[in-house]
TORMAR-857407 format. One line per 8 residues: for each residue x, y, z of N, C-alpha, C, O. Coordinates in Angstrom, 3 decimals, always signed. Layout:
N
X:Y:Z:X:Y:Z:X:Y:Z:X:Y:Z  ...
This chain:
179
+0.849:-1.183:+0.000:+0.000:+0.000:+0.000:+0.890:+1.240:+0.000:+1.777:+1.357:+0.845  +0.666:+2.181:-0.946:+1.523:+3.362:-1.022:+1.278:+4.310:+0.154:+0.181:+4.377:+0.709  +2.324:+5.030:+0.506:+2.243:+6.022:+1.574:+1.393:+7.202:+1.113:+1.615:+7.746:+0.031  +0.421:+7.597:+1.935:-0.471:+8.704:+1.600:+0.002:+9.936:+2.360:+0.008:+9.958:+3.591  +0.400:+10.962:+1.610:+0.906:+12.193:+2.209:-0.114:+13.312:+2.069:-0.778:+13.427:+1.039  -0.241:+14.141:+3.111:-1.131:+15.300:+2.973:-0.531:+16.292:+1.976:+0.687:+16.442:+1.887  -1.391:+16.953:+1.243:-0.927:+17.935:+0.257:-0.362:+19.154:+0.975:-0.993:+19.683:+1.890  +0.823:+19.603:+0.566:+1.381:+20.795:+1.194:+0.570:+22.038:+0.839:-0.119:+22.083:-0.180
+0.669:+23.030:+1.694:-0.128:+24.250:+1.521:+0.197:+24.939:+0.198:-0.714:+25.411:-0.482  +1.470:+25.008:-0.182:+1.837:+25.694:-1.422:+1.193:+25.022:-2.633:+0.784:+25.695:-3.579  +1.106:+23.694:-2.599:+0.508:+22.965:-3.720:-1.000:+23.204:-3.766:-1.577:+23.359:-4.843  -1.630:+23.234:-2.602:-3.071:+23.520:-2.542:-3.353:+24.921:-3.050:-4.337:+25.141:-3.756  -2.490:+25.877:-2.693:-2.660:+27.251:-3.146:-2.519:+27.336:-4.665:-3.307:+28.015:-5.323  -1.524:+26.652:-5.223:-1.334:+26.662:-6.676:-2.561:+26.083:-7.386:-3.027:+26.644:-8.378  -3.076:+24.980:-6.886:-4.266:+24.375:-7.492:-5.473:+25.293:-7.356:-6.314:+25.352:-8.254  -5.562:+26.008:-6.240:-6.715:+26.906:-6.050:-6.681:+28.069:-7.029:-7.732:+28.586:-7.405
-5.498:+28.488:-7.446:-5.424:+29.547:-8.466:-5.968:+29.026:-9.793:-6.754:+29.709:-10.450  -5.557:+27.826:-10.190:-6.093:+27.212:-11.406:-7.620:+27.121:-11.322:-8.335:+27.553:-12.226  -8.096:+26.551:-10.220:-9.531:+26.325:-10.072:-10.299:+27.631:-9.923:-11.434:+27.736:-10.387  -9.697:+28.619:-9.285:-10.344:+29.926:-9.152:-10.536:+30.598:-10.503:-11.580:+31.197:-10.760  -9.528:+30.498:-11.365:-9.648:+31.077:-12.710:-10.693:+30.329:-13.532:-11.465:+30.937:-14.273  -10.710:+29.017:-13.394:-11.717:+28.227:-14.104:-13.118:+28.553:-13.596:-14.050:+28.670:-14.390  -13.276:+28.701:-12.287:-14.572:+29.068:-11.717:-15.011:+30.438:-12.212:-16.182:+30.633:-12.541  -14.090:+31.384:-12.269:-14.405:+32.716:-12.777:-14.901:+32.642:-14.228:-15.855:+33.328:-14.594
-14.257:+31.817:-15.042:-14.692:+31.644:-16.430:-16.091:+31.033:-16.496:-16.924:+31.465:-17.292  -16.347:+30.029:-15.660:-17.682:+29.415:-15.632:-18.739:+30.424:-15.199:-19.842:+30.442:-15.746  -18.411:+31.261:-14.222:-19.347:+32.298:-13.783:-19.628:+33.297:-14.901:-20.762:+33.748:-15.057  -18.606:+33.644:-15.680:-18.829:+34.581:-16.782:-19.732:+33.969:-17.849:-20.603:+34.650:-18.391  -19.531:+32.701:-18.148:-20.395:+32.012:-19.119:-21.826:+31.945:-18.582:-22.780:+32.170:-19.326  -21.973:+31.638:-17.302:-23.314:+31.578:-16.696:-23.995:+32.937:-16.751:-25.194:+33.021:-17.018  -23.237:+34.005:-16.498:-23.814:+35.350:-16.552:-24.241:+35.695:-17.978:-25.280:+36.322:-18.188  -23.435:+35.284:-18.953:-23.778:+35.541:-20.357:-25.047:+34.791:-20.747:-25.943:+35.362:-21.370
-25.124:+33.518:-20.382:-26.320:+32.723:-20.703:-27.544:+33.295:-19.991:-28.629:+33.361:-20.569  -27.366:+33.708:-18.738:-28.464:+34.312:-17.984:-28.968:+35.574:-18.687:-30.174:+35.799:-18.783  -28.054:+36.377:-19.168:-28.427:+37.606:-19.884:-29.173:+37.273:-21.175:-30.193:+37.890:-21.483  -28.663:+36.295:-21.930:-29.332:+35.901:-23.167:-30.749:+35.391:-22.895:-31.688:+35.749:-23.606  -30.898:+34.569:-21.882:-32.213:+34.007:-21.564:-33.167:+35.115:-21.136:-34.318:+35.146:-21.571  -32.698:+36.019:-20.290:-33.575:+37.120:-19.851:-33.963:+38.019:-21.020:-35.105:+38.472:-21.100  -33.022:+38.279:-21.926:-33.340:+39.088:-23.110:-34.336:+38.370:-24.017:-35.239:+38.998:-24.570  -34.174:+37.057:-24.170:-35.087:+36.277:-25.010:-36.497:+36.253:-24.426:-37.475:+36.126:-25.163
-36.602:+36.374:-23.109:-37.899:+36.354:-22.446:-38.470:+37.758:-22.260:-39.417:+37.953:-21.498  -37.901:+38.714:-22.942:-38.445:+40.062:-22.873:-37.831:+40.937:-21.802:-38.482:+41.858:-21.308  -36.596:+40.667:-21.435:-35.903:+41.523:-20.475:-36.393:+41.410:-19.060:-36.428:+42.399:-18.329  -36.776:+40.207:-18.661:-37.229:+39.998:-17.287:-36.141:+40.424:-16.310:-34.966:+40.116:-16.503  -36.536:+41.125:-15.276:-35.585:+41.619:-14.292:-35.023:+40.469:-13.463:-35.712:+39.496:-13.155  -33.784:+40.611:-13.125:-33.122:+39.599:-12.307:-32.835:+40.220:-10.943:-32.370:+41.356:-10.853  -33.111:+39.475:-9.903:-32.786:+39.973:-8.575:-31.344:+39.606:-8.246:-30.791:+38.651:-8.791  -30.759:+40.366:-7.363:-29.381:+40.113:-6.952:-29.255:+38.740:-6.296:-28.300:+38.007:-6.552
-30.223:+38.400:-5.450:-30.192:+37.107:-4.768:-30.281:+35.951:-5.768:-29.563:+34.960:-5.630  -31.145:+36.068:-6.764:-31.279:+35.010:-7.766:-29.971:+34.818:-8.528:-29.586:+33.687:-8.826  -29.290:+35.915:-8.842:-28.021:+35.824:-9.560:-26.946:+35.195:-8.666:-26.146:+34.388:-9.140  -26.922:+35.550:-7.399:-25.954:+34.948:-6.480:-26.205:+33.459:-6.322:-25.259:+32.675:-6.242  -27.462:+33.063:-6.277:-27.795:+31.637:-6.194:-27.334:+30.915:-7.458:-26.801:+29.808:-7.386  -27.542:+31.547:-8.619:-27.086:+30.957:-9.882:-25.581:+30.721:-9.850:-25.114:+29.634:-10.191  -24.819:+31.736:-9.439:-23.369:+31.594:-9.399:-22.940:+30.533:-8.388:-22.016:+29.763:-8.650  -23.603:+30.488:-7.241:-23.296:+29.454:-6.248:-23.530:+28.066:-6.837:-22.697:+27.176:-6.668
-24.657:+27.870:-7.528:-24.980:+26.563:-8.096:-24.026:+26.157:-9.209:-23.702:+24.977:-9.347  -23.569:+27.126:-10.007:-22.591:+26.821:-11.056:-21.295:+26.323:-10.417:-20.723:+25.326:-10.858  -20.835:+27.021:-9.376:-19.622:+26.583:-8.678:-19.802:+25.244:-8.001:-18.909:+24.397:-8.034  -20.955:+25.052:-7.388:-21.239:+23.767:-6.749:-21.247:+22.646:-7.781:-20.753:+21.549:-7.519  -21.805:+22.922:-8.944:-21.806:+21.915:-9.999:-20.394:+21.542:-10.424:-20.080:+20.362:-10.586  -19.546:+22.544:-10.605:-18.159:+22.287:-11.018:-17.392:+21.517:-9.946:-16.855:+20.442:-10.212  -17.345:+22.068:-8.740:-16.575:+21.430:-7.680:-17.229:+20.131:-7.221:-16.545:+19.126:-7.026  -18.544:+20.148:-7.049:-19.228:+18.947:-6.582:-19.053:+17.780:-7.537:-18.772:+16.660:-7.109
-19.218:+18.035:-8.829:-19.053:+16.959:-9.802:-17.612:+16.448:-9.794:-17.373:+15.240:-9.797  -16.657:+17.377:-9.783:-15.246:+16.970:-9.797:-14.889:+16.143:-8.570:-14.197:+15.130:-8.677  -15.360:+16.575:-7.409:-15.003:+15.887:-6.166:-15.725:+14.561:-6.008:-15.186:+13.642:-5.392  -16.933:+14.436:-6.548:-17.666:+13.178:-6.410:-17.362:+12.199:-7.534:-17.749:+11.033:-7.455  -16.684:+12.646:-8.569:-16.321:+11.779:-9.697:-14.802:+11.785:-9.867:-14.281:+12.347:-10.831  -14.114:+11.172:-8.947:-12.666:+11.056:-9.043:-11.911:+11.860:-8.002:-10.723:+11.617:-7.791  -12.561:+12.810:-7.346:-11.921:+13.552:-6.269:-10.943:+14.619:-6.711:-10.156:+15.108:-5.900  -10.975:+14.995:-7.993:-10.012:+15.976:-8.486:-10.675:+17.007:-9.389:-11.450:+16.672:-10.286
-10.350:+18.270:-9.129:-10.672:+19.328:-10.082:-9.516:+19.395:-11.073:-8.539:+18.659:-10.936  -9.618:+20.262:-12.056:-8.527:+20.398:-13.023:-7.246:+20.844:-12.326:-6.174:+20.305:-12.601  -7.344:+21.821:-11.429:-6.161:+22.282:-10.708:-5.558:+21.192:-9.836:-4.336:+21.084:-9.733  -6.393:+20.397:-9.219:-5.899:+19.312:-8.375:-5.223:+18.230:-9.219:-4.244:+17.618:-8.793  -5.747:+18.007:-10.395:-5.147:+16.999:-11.283:-3.759:+17.446:-11.730:-2.822:+16.648:-11.751  -3.629:+18.729:-12.087:-2.341:+19.262:-12.525:-1.293:+19.130:-11.418:-0.140:+18.789:-11.683  -1.702:+19.403:-10.180:-0.771:+19.368:-9.047:-0.812:+18.035:-8.308:-0.321:+17.949:-7.183  -1.384:+16.995:-8.912:-1.416:+15.630:-8.392:-1.941:+15.558:-6.959:-1.261:+15.084:-6.049
-3.170:+16.042:-6.787:-3.825:+15.965:-5.485:-5.214:+15.374:-5.668:-5.790:+15.413:-6.755  -5.733:+14.830:-4.585:-7.073:+14.255:-4.596:-7.725:+14.555:-3.254:-7.083:+14.472:-2.207  -9.013:+14.907:-3.295:-9.761:+15.081:-2.049:-10.527:+13.798:-1.786:-11.077:+13.180:-2.698  -10.551:+13.415:-0.527:-11.248:+12.203:-0.127:-11.716:+12.377:+1.310:-11.264:+13.280:+2.016  -12.615:+11.515:+1.732:-13.019:+11.526:+3.138:-11.853:+11.017:+3.976:-10.963:+10.342:+3.459  -11.855:+11.334:+5.251:-10.729:+10.922:+6.099:-10.602:+9.403:+6.207:-9.527:+8.898:+6.532  -11.674:+8.674:+5.940:-11.586:+7.210:+5.952:-11.110:+6.657:+4.614:-11.037:+5.441:+4.436  -10.787:+7.543:+3.672:-10.271:+7.131:+2.373:-11.331:+6.974:+1.308:-10.995:+6.765:+0.143
-12.599:+7.067:+1.663:-13.692:+6.885:+0.704:-13.878:+8.151:-0.146:-13.414:+9.236:+0.205  -14.563:+7.974:-1.258:-14.867:+9.093:-2.148:-15.953:+9.984:-1.538:-16.729:+9.540:-0.692  -15.996:+11.223:-1.971:-17.007:+12.158:-1.485:-18.348:+11.892:-2.154:-18.410:+11.446:-3.300  -19.397:+12.167:-1.434:-20.762:+12.151:-1.964:-21.235:+13.596:-1.995:-20.601:+14.476:-1.413  -22.347:+13.839:-2.673:-22.825:+15.202:-2.884:-23.056:+16.017:-1.614:-22.667:+17.185:-1.593  -23.660:+15.480:-0.559:-23.850:+16.313:+0.640:-22.523:+16.799:+1.235:-22.415:+17.950:+1.659  -21.528:+15.927:+1.263:-20.207:+16.299:+1.790:-19.542:+17.301:+0.849:-18.952:+18.281:+1.303  -19.634:+17.062:-0.450:-19.049:+17.991:-1.427:-19.711:+19.360:-1.331:-19.037:+20.381:-1.464
-21.016:+19.393:-1.105:-21.738:+20.665:-0.982:-21.276:+21.449:+0.247:-21.045:+22.655:+0.170  -21.143:+20.766:+1.365:-20.671:+21.419:+2.585:-19.246:+21.927:+2.391:-18.929:+23.055:+2.770  -18.394:+21.102:+1.807:-17.004:+21.491:+1.582:-16.936:+22.717:+0.675:-16.161:+23.639:+0.932  -17.741:+22.729:-0.378:-17.751:+23.863:-1.308:-18.223:+25.142:-0.612:-17.621:+26.200:-0.797  -19.281:+25.060:+0.177:-19.805:+26.255:+0.845:-18.773:+26.858:+1.794:-18.571:+28.072:+1.798  -18.121:+26.023:+2.594:-17.105:+26.529:+3.528:-15.886:+27.045:+2.760:-15.301:+28.061:+3.134  -15.504:+26.349:+1.690:-14.381:+26.802:+0.868:-14.670:+28.175:+0.265:-13.799:+29.045:+0.247  -15.883:+28.365:-0.223:-16.252:+29.636:-0.831:-16.216:+30.766:+0.200:-15.758:+31.865:-0.113
-16.683:+30.520:+1.399:-16.611:+31.518:+2.466:-15.163:+31.872:+2.795:-14.837:+33.036:+3.026  -14.306:+30.869:+2.812:-12.891:+31.120:+3.100:-12.245:+31.937:+1.992:-11.507:+32.882:+2.271  -12.513:+31.585:+0.738:-11.973:+32.357:-0.387:-12.455:+33.804:-0.307:-11.681:+34.733:-0.537  -13.732:+33.991:+0.018:-14.287:+35.339:+0.107:-13.565:+36.130:+1.198:-13.227:+37.296:+0.996  -13.330:+35.505:+2.347:-12.625:+36.184:+3.434:-11.206:+36.570:+3.009:-10.717:+37.645:+3.357  -10.554:+35.685:+2.255:-9.211:+35.990:+1.768:-9.209:+37.157:+0.779:-8.238:+37.908:+0.699  -10.296:+37.301:+0.033:-10.372:+38.352:-0.991:-10.894:+39.687:-0.471:-10.853:+40.683:-1.193  -11.385:+39.728:+0.769:-11.959:+40.966:+1.305:-10.995:+42.147:+1.210:-11.404:+43.211:+0.747
-9.722:+42.009:+1.630:-8.832:+43.171:+1.516:-8.703:+43.690:+0.084:-8.645:+44.902:-0.127  -8.660:+42.803:-0.885:-8.573:+43.235:-2.279:-9.871:+43.897:-2.736:-9.848:+44.911:-3.434  -11.000:+43.317:-2.338:-12.296:+43.881:-2.729:-12.509:+45.275:-2.143:-13.153:+46.124:-2.761  -11.970:+45.504:-0.956:-12.155:+46.805:-0.314:-11.255:+47.892:-0.908:-11.246:+49.020:-0.416  -10.517:+47.572:-1.933:-9.742:+48.583:-2.654:-10.619:+49.328:-3.665:-10.248:+50.402:-4.140  -11.774:+48.758:-3.988:-12.708:+49.445:-4.872:-13.301:+50.629:-4.108:-13.786:+50.456:-2.990  -13.270:+51.831:-4.694:-13.708:+53.030:-3.965:-15.113:+52.937:-3.382:-15.337:+53.354:-2.246  -16.055:+52.401:-4.136:-17.436:+52.326:-3.646:-17.540:+51.456:-2.391:-18.293:+51.776:-1.472
-16.785:+50.358:-2.355:-16.791:+49.486:-1.187:-15.977:+50.082:-0.034:-16.343:+49.941:+1.132  -14.873:+50.747:-0.372:-14.006:+51.321:+0.661:-14.692:+52.454:+1.422:-14.341:+52.733:+2.569  -15.663:+53.106:+0.793:-16.368:+54.215:+1.443:-17.445:+53.747:+2.417:-17.998:+54.551:+3.167  -17.742:+52.458:+2.409:-18.803:+51.948:+3.279:-18.454:+52.193:+4.745:-17.284:+52.160:+5.125  -19.457:+52.434:+5.547:-19.289:+52.762:+6.963:-18.517:+51.674:+7.714:-17.692:+51.978:+8.575  -18.781:+50.423:+7.390:-18.173:+49.312:+8.121:-16.978:+48.701:+7.393:-16.585:+47.576:+7.705  -16.394:+49.408:+6.439:-15.306:+48.854:+5.634:-14.109:+48.443:+6.503:-13.545:+47.369:+6.297  -13.726:+49.261:+7.447:-12.565:+48.944:+8.289:-12.836:+47.707:+9.143:-11.958:+46.857:+9.299
-14.028:+47.603:+9.690:-14.387:+46.448:+10.511:-14.388:+45.174:+9.676:-13.889:+44.136:+10.112  -14.946:+45.258:+8.487:-14.982:+44.104:+7.590:-13.566:+43.704:+7.185:-13.254:+42.516:+7.105  -12.713:+44.689:+6.932:-11.323:+44.411:+6.569:-10.613:+43.661:+7.700:-9.940:+42.659:+7.459  -10.762:+44.140:+8.908:-10.116:+43.505:+10.067:-10.652:+42.083:+10.258:-9.885:+41.156:+10.520  -11.964:+41.918:+10.126:-12.562:+40.589:+10.284:-12.058:+39.636:+9.199:-11.750:+38.480:+9.489  -11.973:+40.104:+7.967:-11.494:+39.265:+6.867:-10.045:+38.850:+7.053:-9.692:+37.693:+6.824  -9.205:+39.790:+7.467:-7.794:+39.469:+7.699:-7.660:+38.496:+8.878:-6.891:+37.538:+8.806  -8.405:+38.741:+9.956:-8.344:+37.849:+11.126:-8.801:+36.440:+10.763:-8.171:+35.459:+11.158
-9.899:+36.338:+10.010:-10.400:+35.030:+9.594:-9.374:+34.324:+8.715:-9.163:+33.119:+8.850  -8.739:+35.064:+7.821:-7.728:+34.478:+6.934:-6.537:+33.957:+7.722:-6.005:+32.891:+7.413  -6.113:+34.702:+8.738:-4.996:+34.263:+9.567:-5.364:+32.996:+10.329:-4.563:+32.065:+10.420  -6.564:+32.963:+10.870:-7.024:+31.764:+11.588:-7.079:+30.572:+10.636:-6.654:+29.474:+10.996  -7.596:+30.776:+9.429:-7.688:+29.686:+8.454:-6.301:+29.152:+8.105:-6.117:+27.941:+7.982  -5.329:+30.042:+7.945:-3.972:+29.615:+7.633:-3.344:+28.887:+8.825:-2.673:+27.870:+8.648  -3.559:+29.399:+10.018:-3.017:+28.742:+11.209:-3.605:+27.343:+11.393:-2.899:+26.416:+11.791  -4.870:+27.198:+11.108:-5.501:+25.878:+11.210:-4.781:+24.899:+10.290:-4.483:+23.774:+10.691
-4.503:+25.322:+9.062:-3.807:+24.443:+8.117:-2.383:+24.141:+8.579:-1.917:+23.008:+8.465  -1.703:+25.143:+9.093:-0.320:+24.945:+9.530:-0.223:+24.034:+10.749:+0.719:+23.249:+10.863  -1.183:+24.132:+11.652:-1.124:+23.372:+12.893:-1.697:+21.960:+12.778:-1.372:+21.097:+13.593  -2.535:+21.717:+11.787:-3.119:+20.393:+11.609:-2.083:+19.466:+10.966:-1.479:+19.817:+9.952  -1.880:+18.293:+11.549:-0.846:+17.391:+11.023:-1.178:+16.866:+9.625:-0.277:+16.450:+8.897  -2.464:+16.880:+9.239:-2.855:+16.436:+7.894:-3.043:+17.622:+6.944:-3.503:+17.443:+5.816  -2.693:+18.826:+7.389:-2.771:+20.067:+6.593:-4.184:+20.316:+6.051:-4.362:+20.777:+4.923  -5.182:+19.998:+6.883:-6.564:+20.191:+6.463:-6.970:+21.650:+6.629:-6.623:+22.301:+7.614
-7.707:+22.144:+5.652:-8.254:+23.499:+5.693:-9.571:+23.475:+6.451:-10.059:+22.412:+6.834  -10.144:+24.662:+6.664:-11.426:+24.737:+7.366:-12.504:+23.932:+6.649:-13.325:+23.279:+7.292  -12.502:+23.979:+5.311:-13.509:+23.216:+4.567:-13.315:+21.718:+4.755:-14.287:+20.963:+4.763  -12.070:+21.284:+4.904:-11.807:+19.864:+5.155:-12.277:+19.456:+6.548:-12.858:+18.385:+6.727  -12.023:+20.314:+7.530:-12.461:+19.997:+8.892:-13.976:+19.953:+8.990:-14.537:+19.090:+9.664  -14.640:+20.890:+8.313:-16.104:+20.926:+8.344:-16.711:+19.696:+7.672:-17.705:+19.151:+8.151  -16.115:+19.263:+6.566:-16.668:+18.149:+5.789:-16.018:+16.803:+6.113:-16.384:+15.784:+5.527  -15.061:+16.790:+7.037:-14.315:+15.582:+7.391:-13.662:+14.957:+6.156:-13.817:+13.770:+5.868
-12.919:+15.819:+5.436:-12.196:+15.376:+4.250:-10.715:+15.717:+4.421:-10.319:+16.361:+5.392  -9.920:+15.279:+3.473:-8.506:+15.631:+3.431:-8.064:+15.651:+1.977:-8.657:+14.998:+1.119  -7.015:+16.412:+1.724:-6.435:+16.475:+0.385:-5.074:+15.807:+0.461:-4.221:+16.190:+1.261  -4.884:+14.805:-0.382:-3.644:+14.028:-0.365:-2.928:+14.153:-1.703:-3.530:+14.461:-2.732  -1.630:+13.905:-1.651:-0.808:+13.917:-2.865:-0.950:+12.566:-3.552:-0.846:+11.515:-2.920  -1.185:+12.614:-4.836:-1.255:+11.390:-5.631:+0.164:+10.961:-5.995:+0.994:+11.805:-6.334  +0.451:+9.677:-5.930:+1.798:+9.235:-6.308:+2.043:+9.452:-7.804:+1.114:+9.419:-8.612  +3.319:+9.674:-8.153:+3.666:+9.807:-9.563:+3.440:+8.480:-10.260:+3.685:+7.411:-9.701
+2.967:+8.573:-11.496:+2.808:+7.353:-12.281:+4.178:+6.942:-12.776:+4.900:+7.739:-13.376  +4.526:+5.712:-12.525:+5.822:+5.232:-12.978:+5.638:+4.438:-14.255:+4.662:+3.706:-14.422  +6.585:+4.597:-15.138:+6.573:+3.814:-16.371:+7.819:+2.949:-16.370:+8.927:+3.432:-16.138  +7.630:+1.695:-16.627:+8.745:+0.764:-16.641:+9.340:+0.750:-18.044:+8.732:+0.240:-18.984  +10.547:+1.323:-18.171:+11.163:+1.419:-19.502:+11.793:+0.110:-19.924:+12.134:-0.066:-21.094  +11.954:-0.821:-18.982:+12.572:-2.102:-19.314:+11.581:-3.155:-19.768:+11.976:-4.224:-20.235  +10.314:-2.863:-19.636:+9.313:-3.862:-20.008:+9.048:-3.819:-21.508:+9.193:-2.786:-22.162  +8.671:-4.934:-22.008:+8.367:-5.055:-23.438:+6.866:-4.885:-23.597:+6.097:-5.544:-22.899
+6.427:-4.001:-24.514:+4.984:-3.828:-24.700:+4.351:-5.100:-25.226:+4.971:-5.831:-25.998  +3.119:-5.373:-24.813:+2.437:-6.589:-25.299:+2.156:-6.475:-26.798:+1.946:-5.390:-27.340  +2.163:-7.631:-27.434:+1.922:-7.656:-28.879:+0.498:-7.958:-29.207:+0.134:-8.015:-30.382
């Protein structure tokens, strides 16, 4: 049985950049399709909440499908990682949904300082409080990963999952291919 190693934080971060860019592209396509459909139906108004739910469901579809069908997103595949339950079993949709929701909250907290650079958001009455809360939450999330021996993130702890490094595929150059 091969040794199962927890994925290092730097590798998880690299994969999250890949997956974050892919998620952003999927959200843009969803927004375009939503606009086309609303225009085709006579310009029906869209509520902010309905649009946020649409974007959440698109992300859940991407991550949930990837995690429940092989345990890897595109970014995780590139960096040879797999998400699984702590008992080694594959994820099911309820666990993937919980993991995605907590992951999305963590990403949002990490992005708060950048988002508050936009003038309209920076002028908000509670901008400083939100900035401090986002930075504090991000520090706690990073400390949790650093202190956990399996390098689990908050989403992993909430969903009882872990991200492990996949072993390199070895090719035997001395073997003769079958005829």
